[in-house]
C-alpha positions in Angstrom: 7.3 17.2 -10.4 9.8 15.1 -8.5 13.0 16.7 -7.2 15.8 15.5 -9.5 18.3 18.3 -9.0 20.0 16.9 -5.8 18.4 13.5 -5.3 18.9 11.7 -2.0 18.6 8.6 -4.2 17.7 7.9 -7.8 14.0 8.3 -8.9 13.0 4.8 -10.0 10.7 4.2 -13.0 9.7 0.6 -13.3 8.2 -0.6 -16.6 6.1 -3.6 -15.6 3.4 -5.9 -16.9 3.0 -9.7 -16.5 2.2 -10.1 -20.2 4.7 -10.1 -23.1 4.5 -8.1 -26.3 3.2 -4.9 -24.8 6.2 -2.7 -25.5 7.9 -2.7 -22.1 11.5 -2.7 -23.3 10.8 -0.3 -26.1 9.2 2.1 -23.5 12.1 1.6 -21.1 14.9 2.3 -23.6 13.2 5.3 -25.1 12.6 6.8 -21.6 16.2 6.2 -20.7 17.6 7.9 -23.8 15.1 10.8 -23.6 16.2 11.5 -20.0 19.9 11.3 -21.0 19.3 13.7 -23.9 17.7 16.2 -21.5 20.9 16.0 -19.4 20.0 13.7 -16.5 22.3 10.9 -15.2 20.4 7.7 -15.9 20.9 4.1 -14.9 19.0 1.0 -16.1 18.4 -2.5 -14.7 17.2 -5.5 -16.7 15.4 -8.0 -14.5 14.2 -10.2 -17.4 16.6 -13.1 -17.3 14.9 -15.0 -20.1 14.4 -12.4 -22.8 17.0 -9.8 -21.9 15.5 -7.4 -24.5 16.7 -4.2 -22.8 20.2 -5.6 -22.3 20.4 -6.7 -25.9 19.0 -3.3 -27.2 21.7 -1.5 -25.2 24.5 -3.9 -26.4 23.4 -3.2 -30.0 23.5 0.5 -29.3 27.1 0.4 -28.0 28.2 -1.8 -31.0 26.5 0.6 -33.5 28.1 3.6 -31.8 31.6 2.0 -32.1 31.0 1.0 -35.7 29.8 4.4 -36.9 31.6 6.7 -34.6 28.3 8.3 -33.5 27.9 9.7 -30.1 25.0 7.7 -28.6 24.5 8.3 -24.9 23.6 5.2 -23.0 22.5 4.6 -19.4 24.8 2.9 -16.9 23.4 -0.6 -17.2 23.1 -3.6 -14.9 21.6 -7.0 -15.6 20.4 -9.4 -12.9 19.6 -13.0 -13.6 17.4 -15.2 -11.4 19.4 -16.9 -8.7 20.5 -20.5 -9.2 20.8 -21.3 -5.5 18.9 -24.4 -4.4 16.5 -23.3 -1.7 13.8 -20.7 -2.2 14.9 -18.7 0.8 18.6 -18.6 -0.3 17.6 -17.7 -3.9 15.4 -14.9 -2.8 18.0 -13.5 -0.5 20.6 -13.7 -3.2 18.4 -11.8 -5.7 17.6 -9.1 -3.2 21.3 -8.7 -2.4 22.2 -8.4 -6.1 19.5 -5.9 -6.7 20.7 -3.8 -3.8 24.2 -4.0 -5.2 22.9 -2.7 -8.5 21.1 0.2 -6.8 24.3 1.0 -4.9 26.3 1.1 -8.1 23.7 3.4 -9.7 23.3 5.6 -6.6 24.9 8.6 -8.4 22.2 8.6 -11.1 19.1 10.9 -11.0 16.9 8.3 -12.6 17.0 4.5 -12.7 14.8 2.7 -15.3 13.9 -0.9 -14.5 12.6 -3.4 -17.2 10.8 -6.4 -15.7 9.9 -9.8 -17.2 6.5 -10.6 -18.6 5.8 -13.1 -15.8 5.6 -13.2 -12.0 9.0 -13.8 -10.2 10.6 -12.7 -7.0 12.9 -10.3 -8.9 9.9 -8.7 -10.6 8.3 -8.2 -7.2 11.4 -6.6 -5.8 11.6 -4.3 -8.8 7.9 -3.3 -8.4 8.5 -2.6 -4.7 11.3 -0.2 -5.7 9.1 1.8 -8.1 8.5 5.5 -7.5 6.5 5.4 -10.7 5.2 2.2 -12.3 4.5 2.4 -16.0 2.3 -0.5 -17.2 2.0 -0.6 -21.0 -1.1 -2.5 -22.3 -2.2 -3.1 -25.9 -5.6 -1.5 -26.5 -7.6 -4.7 -26.3 -9.9 -6.5 -23.8 -7.4 -9.4 -23.7 -4.8 -7.0 -22.3 -7.1 -5.4 -19.7 -7.2 -8.9 -18.2 -3.8 -8.1 -16.9 -5.4 -5.4 -14.7 -8.7 -7.0 -13.7 -11.0 -10.0 -14.1 -13.6 -9.1 -16.7 -17.1 -10.5 -17.4 -16.7 -10.8 -21.1 -20.5 -10.9 -21.8 -21.4 -7.9 -19.7 -18.0 -6.1 -20.2 -17.9 -5.3 -16.5 -15.2 -5.7 -13.9 -15.6 -8.6 -11.4 -12.4 -8.2 -9.5 -8.6 -7.3 -9.5 -6.2 -9.5 -11.4 -3.3 -11.4 -9.9 -0.9 -8.7 -11.2 -2.9 -5.9 -9.7 -2.9 -7.7 -6.3 0.8 -8.0 -6.6 1.2 -4.3 -7.2 -1.0 -3.6 -4.2 1.1 -5.9 -2.1 4.4 -4.1 -3.1 2.7 -0.7 -2.6 1.7 -1.8 0.9 5.3 -2.9 1.6 6.5 0.6 0.6 4.0 2.3 2.9 5.0 0.0 5.9 8.6 1.1 5.2 7.5 4.7 5.3 8.0 5.3 1.6 5.7 7.2 -0.7 3.1 5.1 -2.5 3.7 4.0 -6.1 2.5 6.4 -8.7 1.0 3.9 -11.2 0.5 4.9 -14.8 -1.2 2.7 -17.4 -0.2 3.3 -21.0 -2.8 2.5 -23.8 -0.4 1.3 -26.4 -1.2 0.7 -30.1 -4.1 3.0 -30.0 -5.7 3.4 -33.5 -6.9 6.7 -35.0 -10.2 5.1 -35.9 -13.1 5.3 -33.5 -14.8 2.0 -32.7 -17.1 0.5 -30.2 -14.3 -1.7 -28.9 -12.0 1.4 -28.4 -14.8 3.2 -26.5 -15.6 0.2 -24.4 -11.9 -0.2 -23.4 -11.8 3.5 -22.5 -14.8 3.2 -20.3 -13.5 0.1 -18.6 -10.1 1.7 -18.0 -11.7 4.8 -16.5 -13.7 2.6 -14.0 -10.5 0.5 -13.2 -8.5 3.7 -12.7 -10.7 4.7 -9.8 -11.2 1.3 -8.4 -7.6 0.0 -8.6 -5.7 3.3 -8.3 -3.8 4.2 -11.5 -3.6 7.0 -14.0 -4.2 6.5 -17.7 -2.2 8.1 -20.5 -1.9 7.4 -24.3 1.1 5.4 -25.0 3.1 4.2 -28.0 1.3 4.0 -31.4 1.6 1.1 -33.8 4.7 2.5 -35.6 7.3 0.7 -37.7 9.9 3.1 -36.4 9.8 1.4 -33.0 10.3 -2.1 -34.5 13.0 -1.1 -37.0 15.5 0.4 -34.6 16.3 -2.5 -32.3 19.2 -4.0 -34.2 21.1 -0.7 -34.3 20.2 0.2 -30.8 19.0 3.6 -31.9 15.9 5.3 -30.4 13.6 7.9 -31.8 15.6 10.5 -30.0 18.7 9.7 -32.1 16.9 10.4 -35.4 16.9 13.7 -37.3 13.8 16.0 -36.9 11.8 17.3 -39.8 11.6 16.2 -43.5 10.5 12.8 -44.8 7.5 10.7 -44.0 9.7 8.3 -42.0 11.2 11.2 -40.1 7.7 12.5 -39.5 6.8 9.2 -37.9 9.8 9.4 -35.6 8.8 12.9 -34.6 5.3 11.6 -33.7 7.0 8.8 -31.7 9.1 11.3 -29.9 6.0 13.2 -28.9 4.5 10.0 -27.4 7.5 9.4 -25.2 7.7 13.1 -24.2 4.0 13.0 -23.2 4.8 10.0 -21.0 7.7 12.0 -19.4 5.3 14.8 -18.7 2.9 12.4 -17.1 5.7 11.2 -14.9 6.6 14.7 -14.0 9.5 15.6 -16.2 8.6 18.9 -17.9 11.9 19.6 -19.7 11.7 19.2 -23.5 14.0 16.7 -25.1 16.6 18.6 -27.3 16.1 18.0 -31.0 
């Protein structure tokens, strides 16, 4: 487990994937609130200038807390837009400086959670380079595995790394050159069904091969649960809901377990208080 008692700098968890609709922002906000509930100081950074899902989720959370008088802990949040400067060099320098400013403002935190856009950008690359742990959610389908590797559809075999994987390798090499620890890469199999199928087994086999070849770890992720979708407008997470009781509450308890399993995979062993 990482040392988070007296950190020299925040431990950075980046939620990244160059494909939309995989649950990046949902994963990010639930991780942040879980860590806050445990008692850690948490910051968050939204690098998705187009969708701003994490920023809007946290804005909804603050508004709901004010309206209801509920105590809802929130991370200290920063949002960084893509630079509007004219030249590529100027824009990239501007973005790098603004990300450094965000990290400086959050330096007192023990964890910083970064949500990245579902596309390639300079800001996304900077965010990935900062990752101590990279969490990549993918839906459990062959289409989504294409984010990680080029696949021969007929033979269901791997033919090479994807553009995204090569980008992660590049940012990892950058860290090594700067004498920083390599990225701990975790791939989440989101929306796993409880029903066994050939497709599910084939995806599992492919991911196991990719894990060794590309260099990531695999863990079960978020299930296909309505509770994740229904909480956005209030900004509430599964860690703000009561435990025990109704079927809906039972679903939220299962969702809590999914996020807690991810925390354990990252290295945080403390249970989230109920």
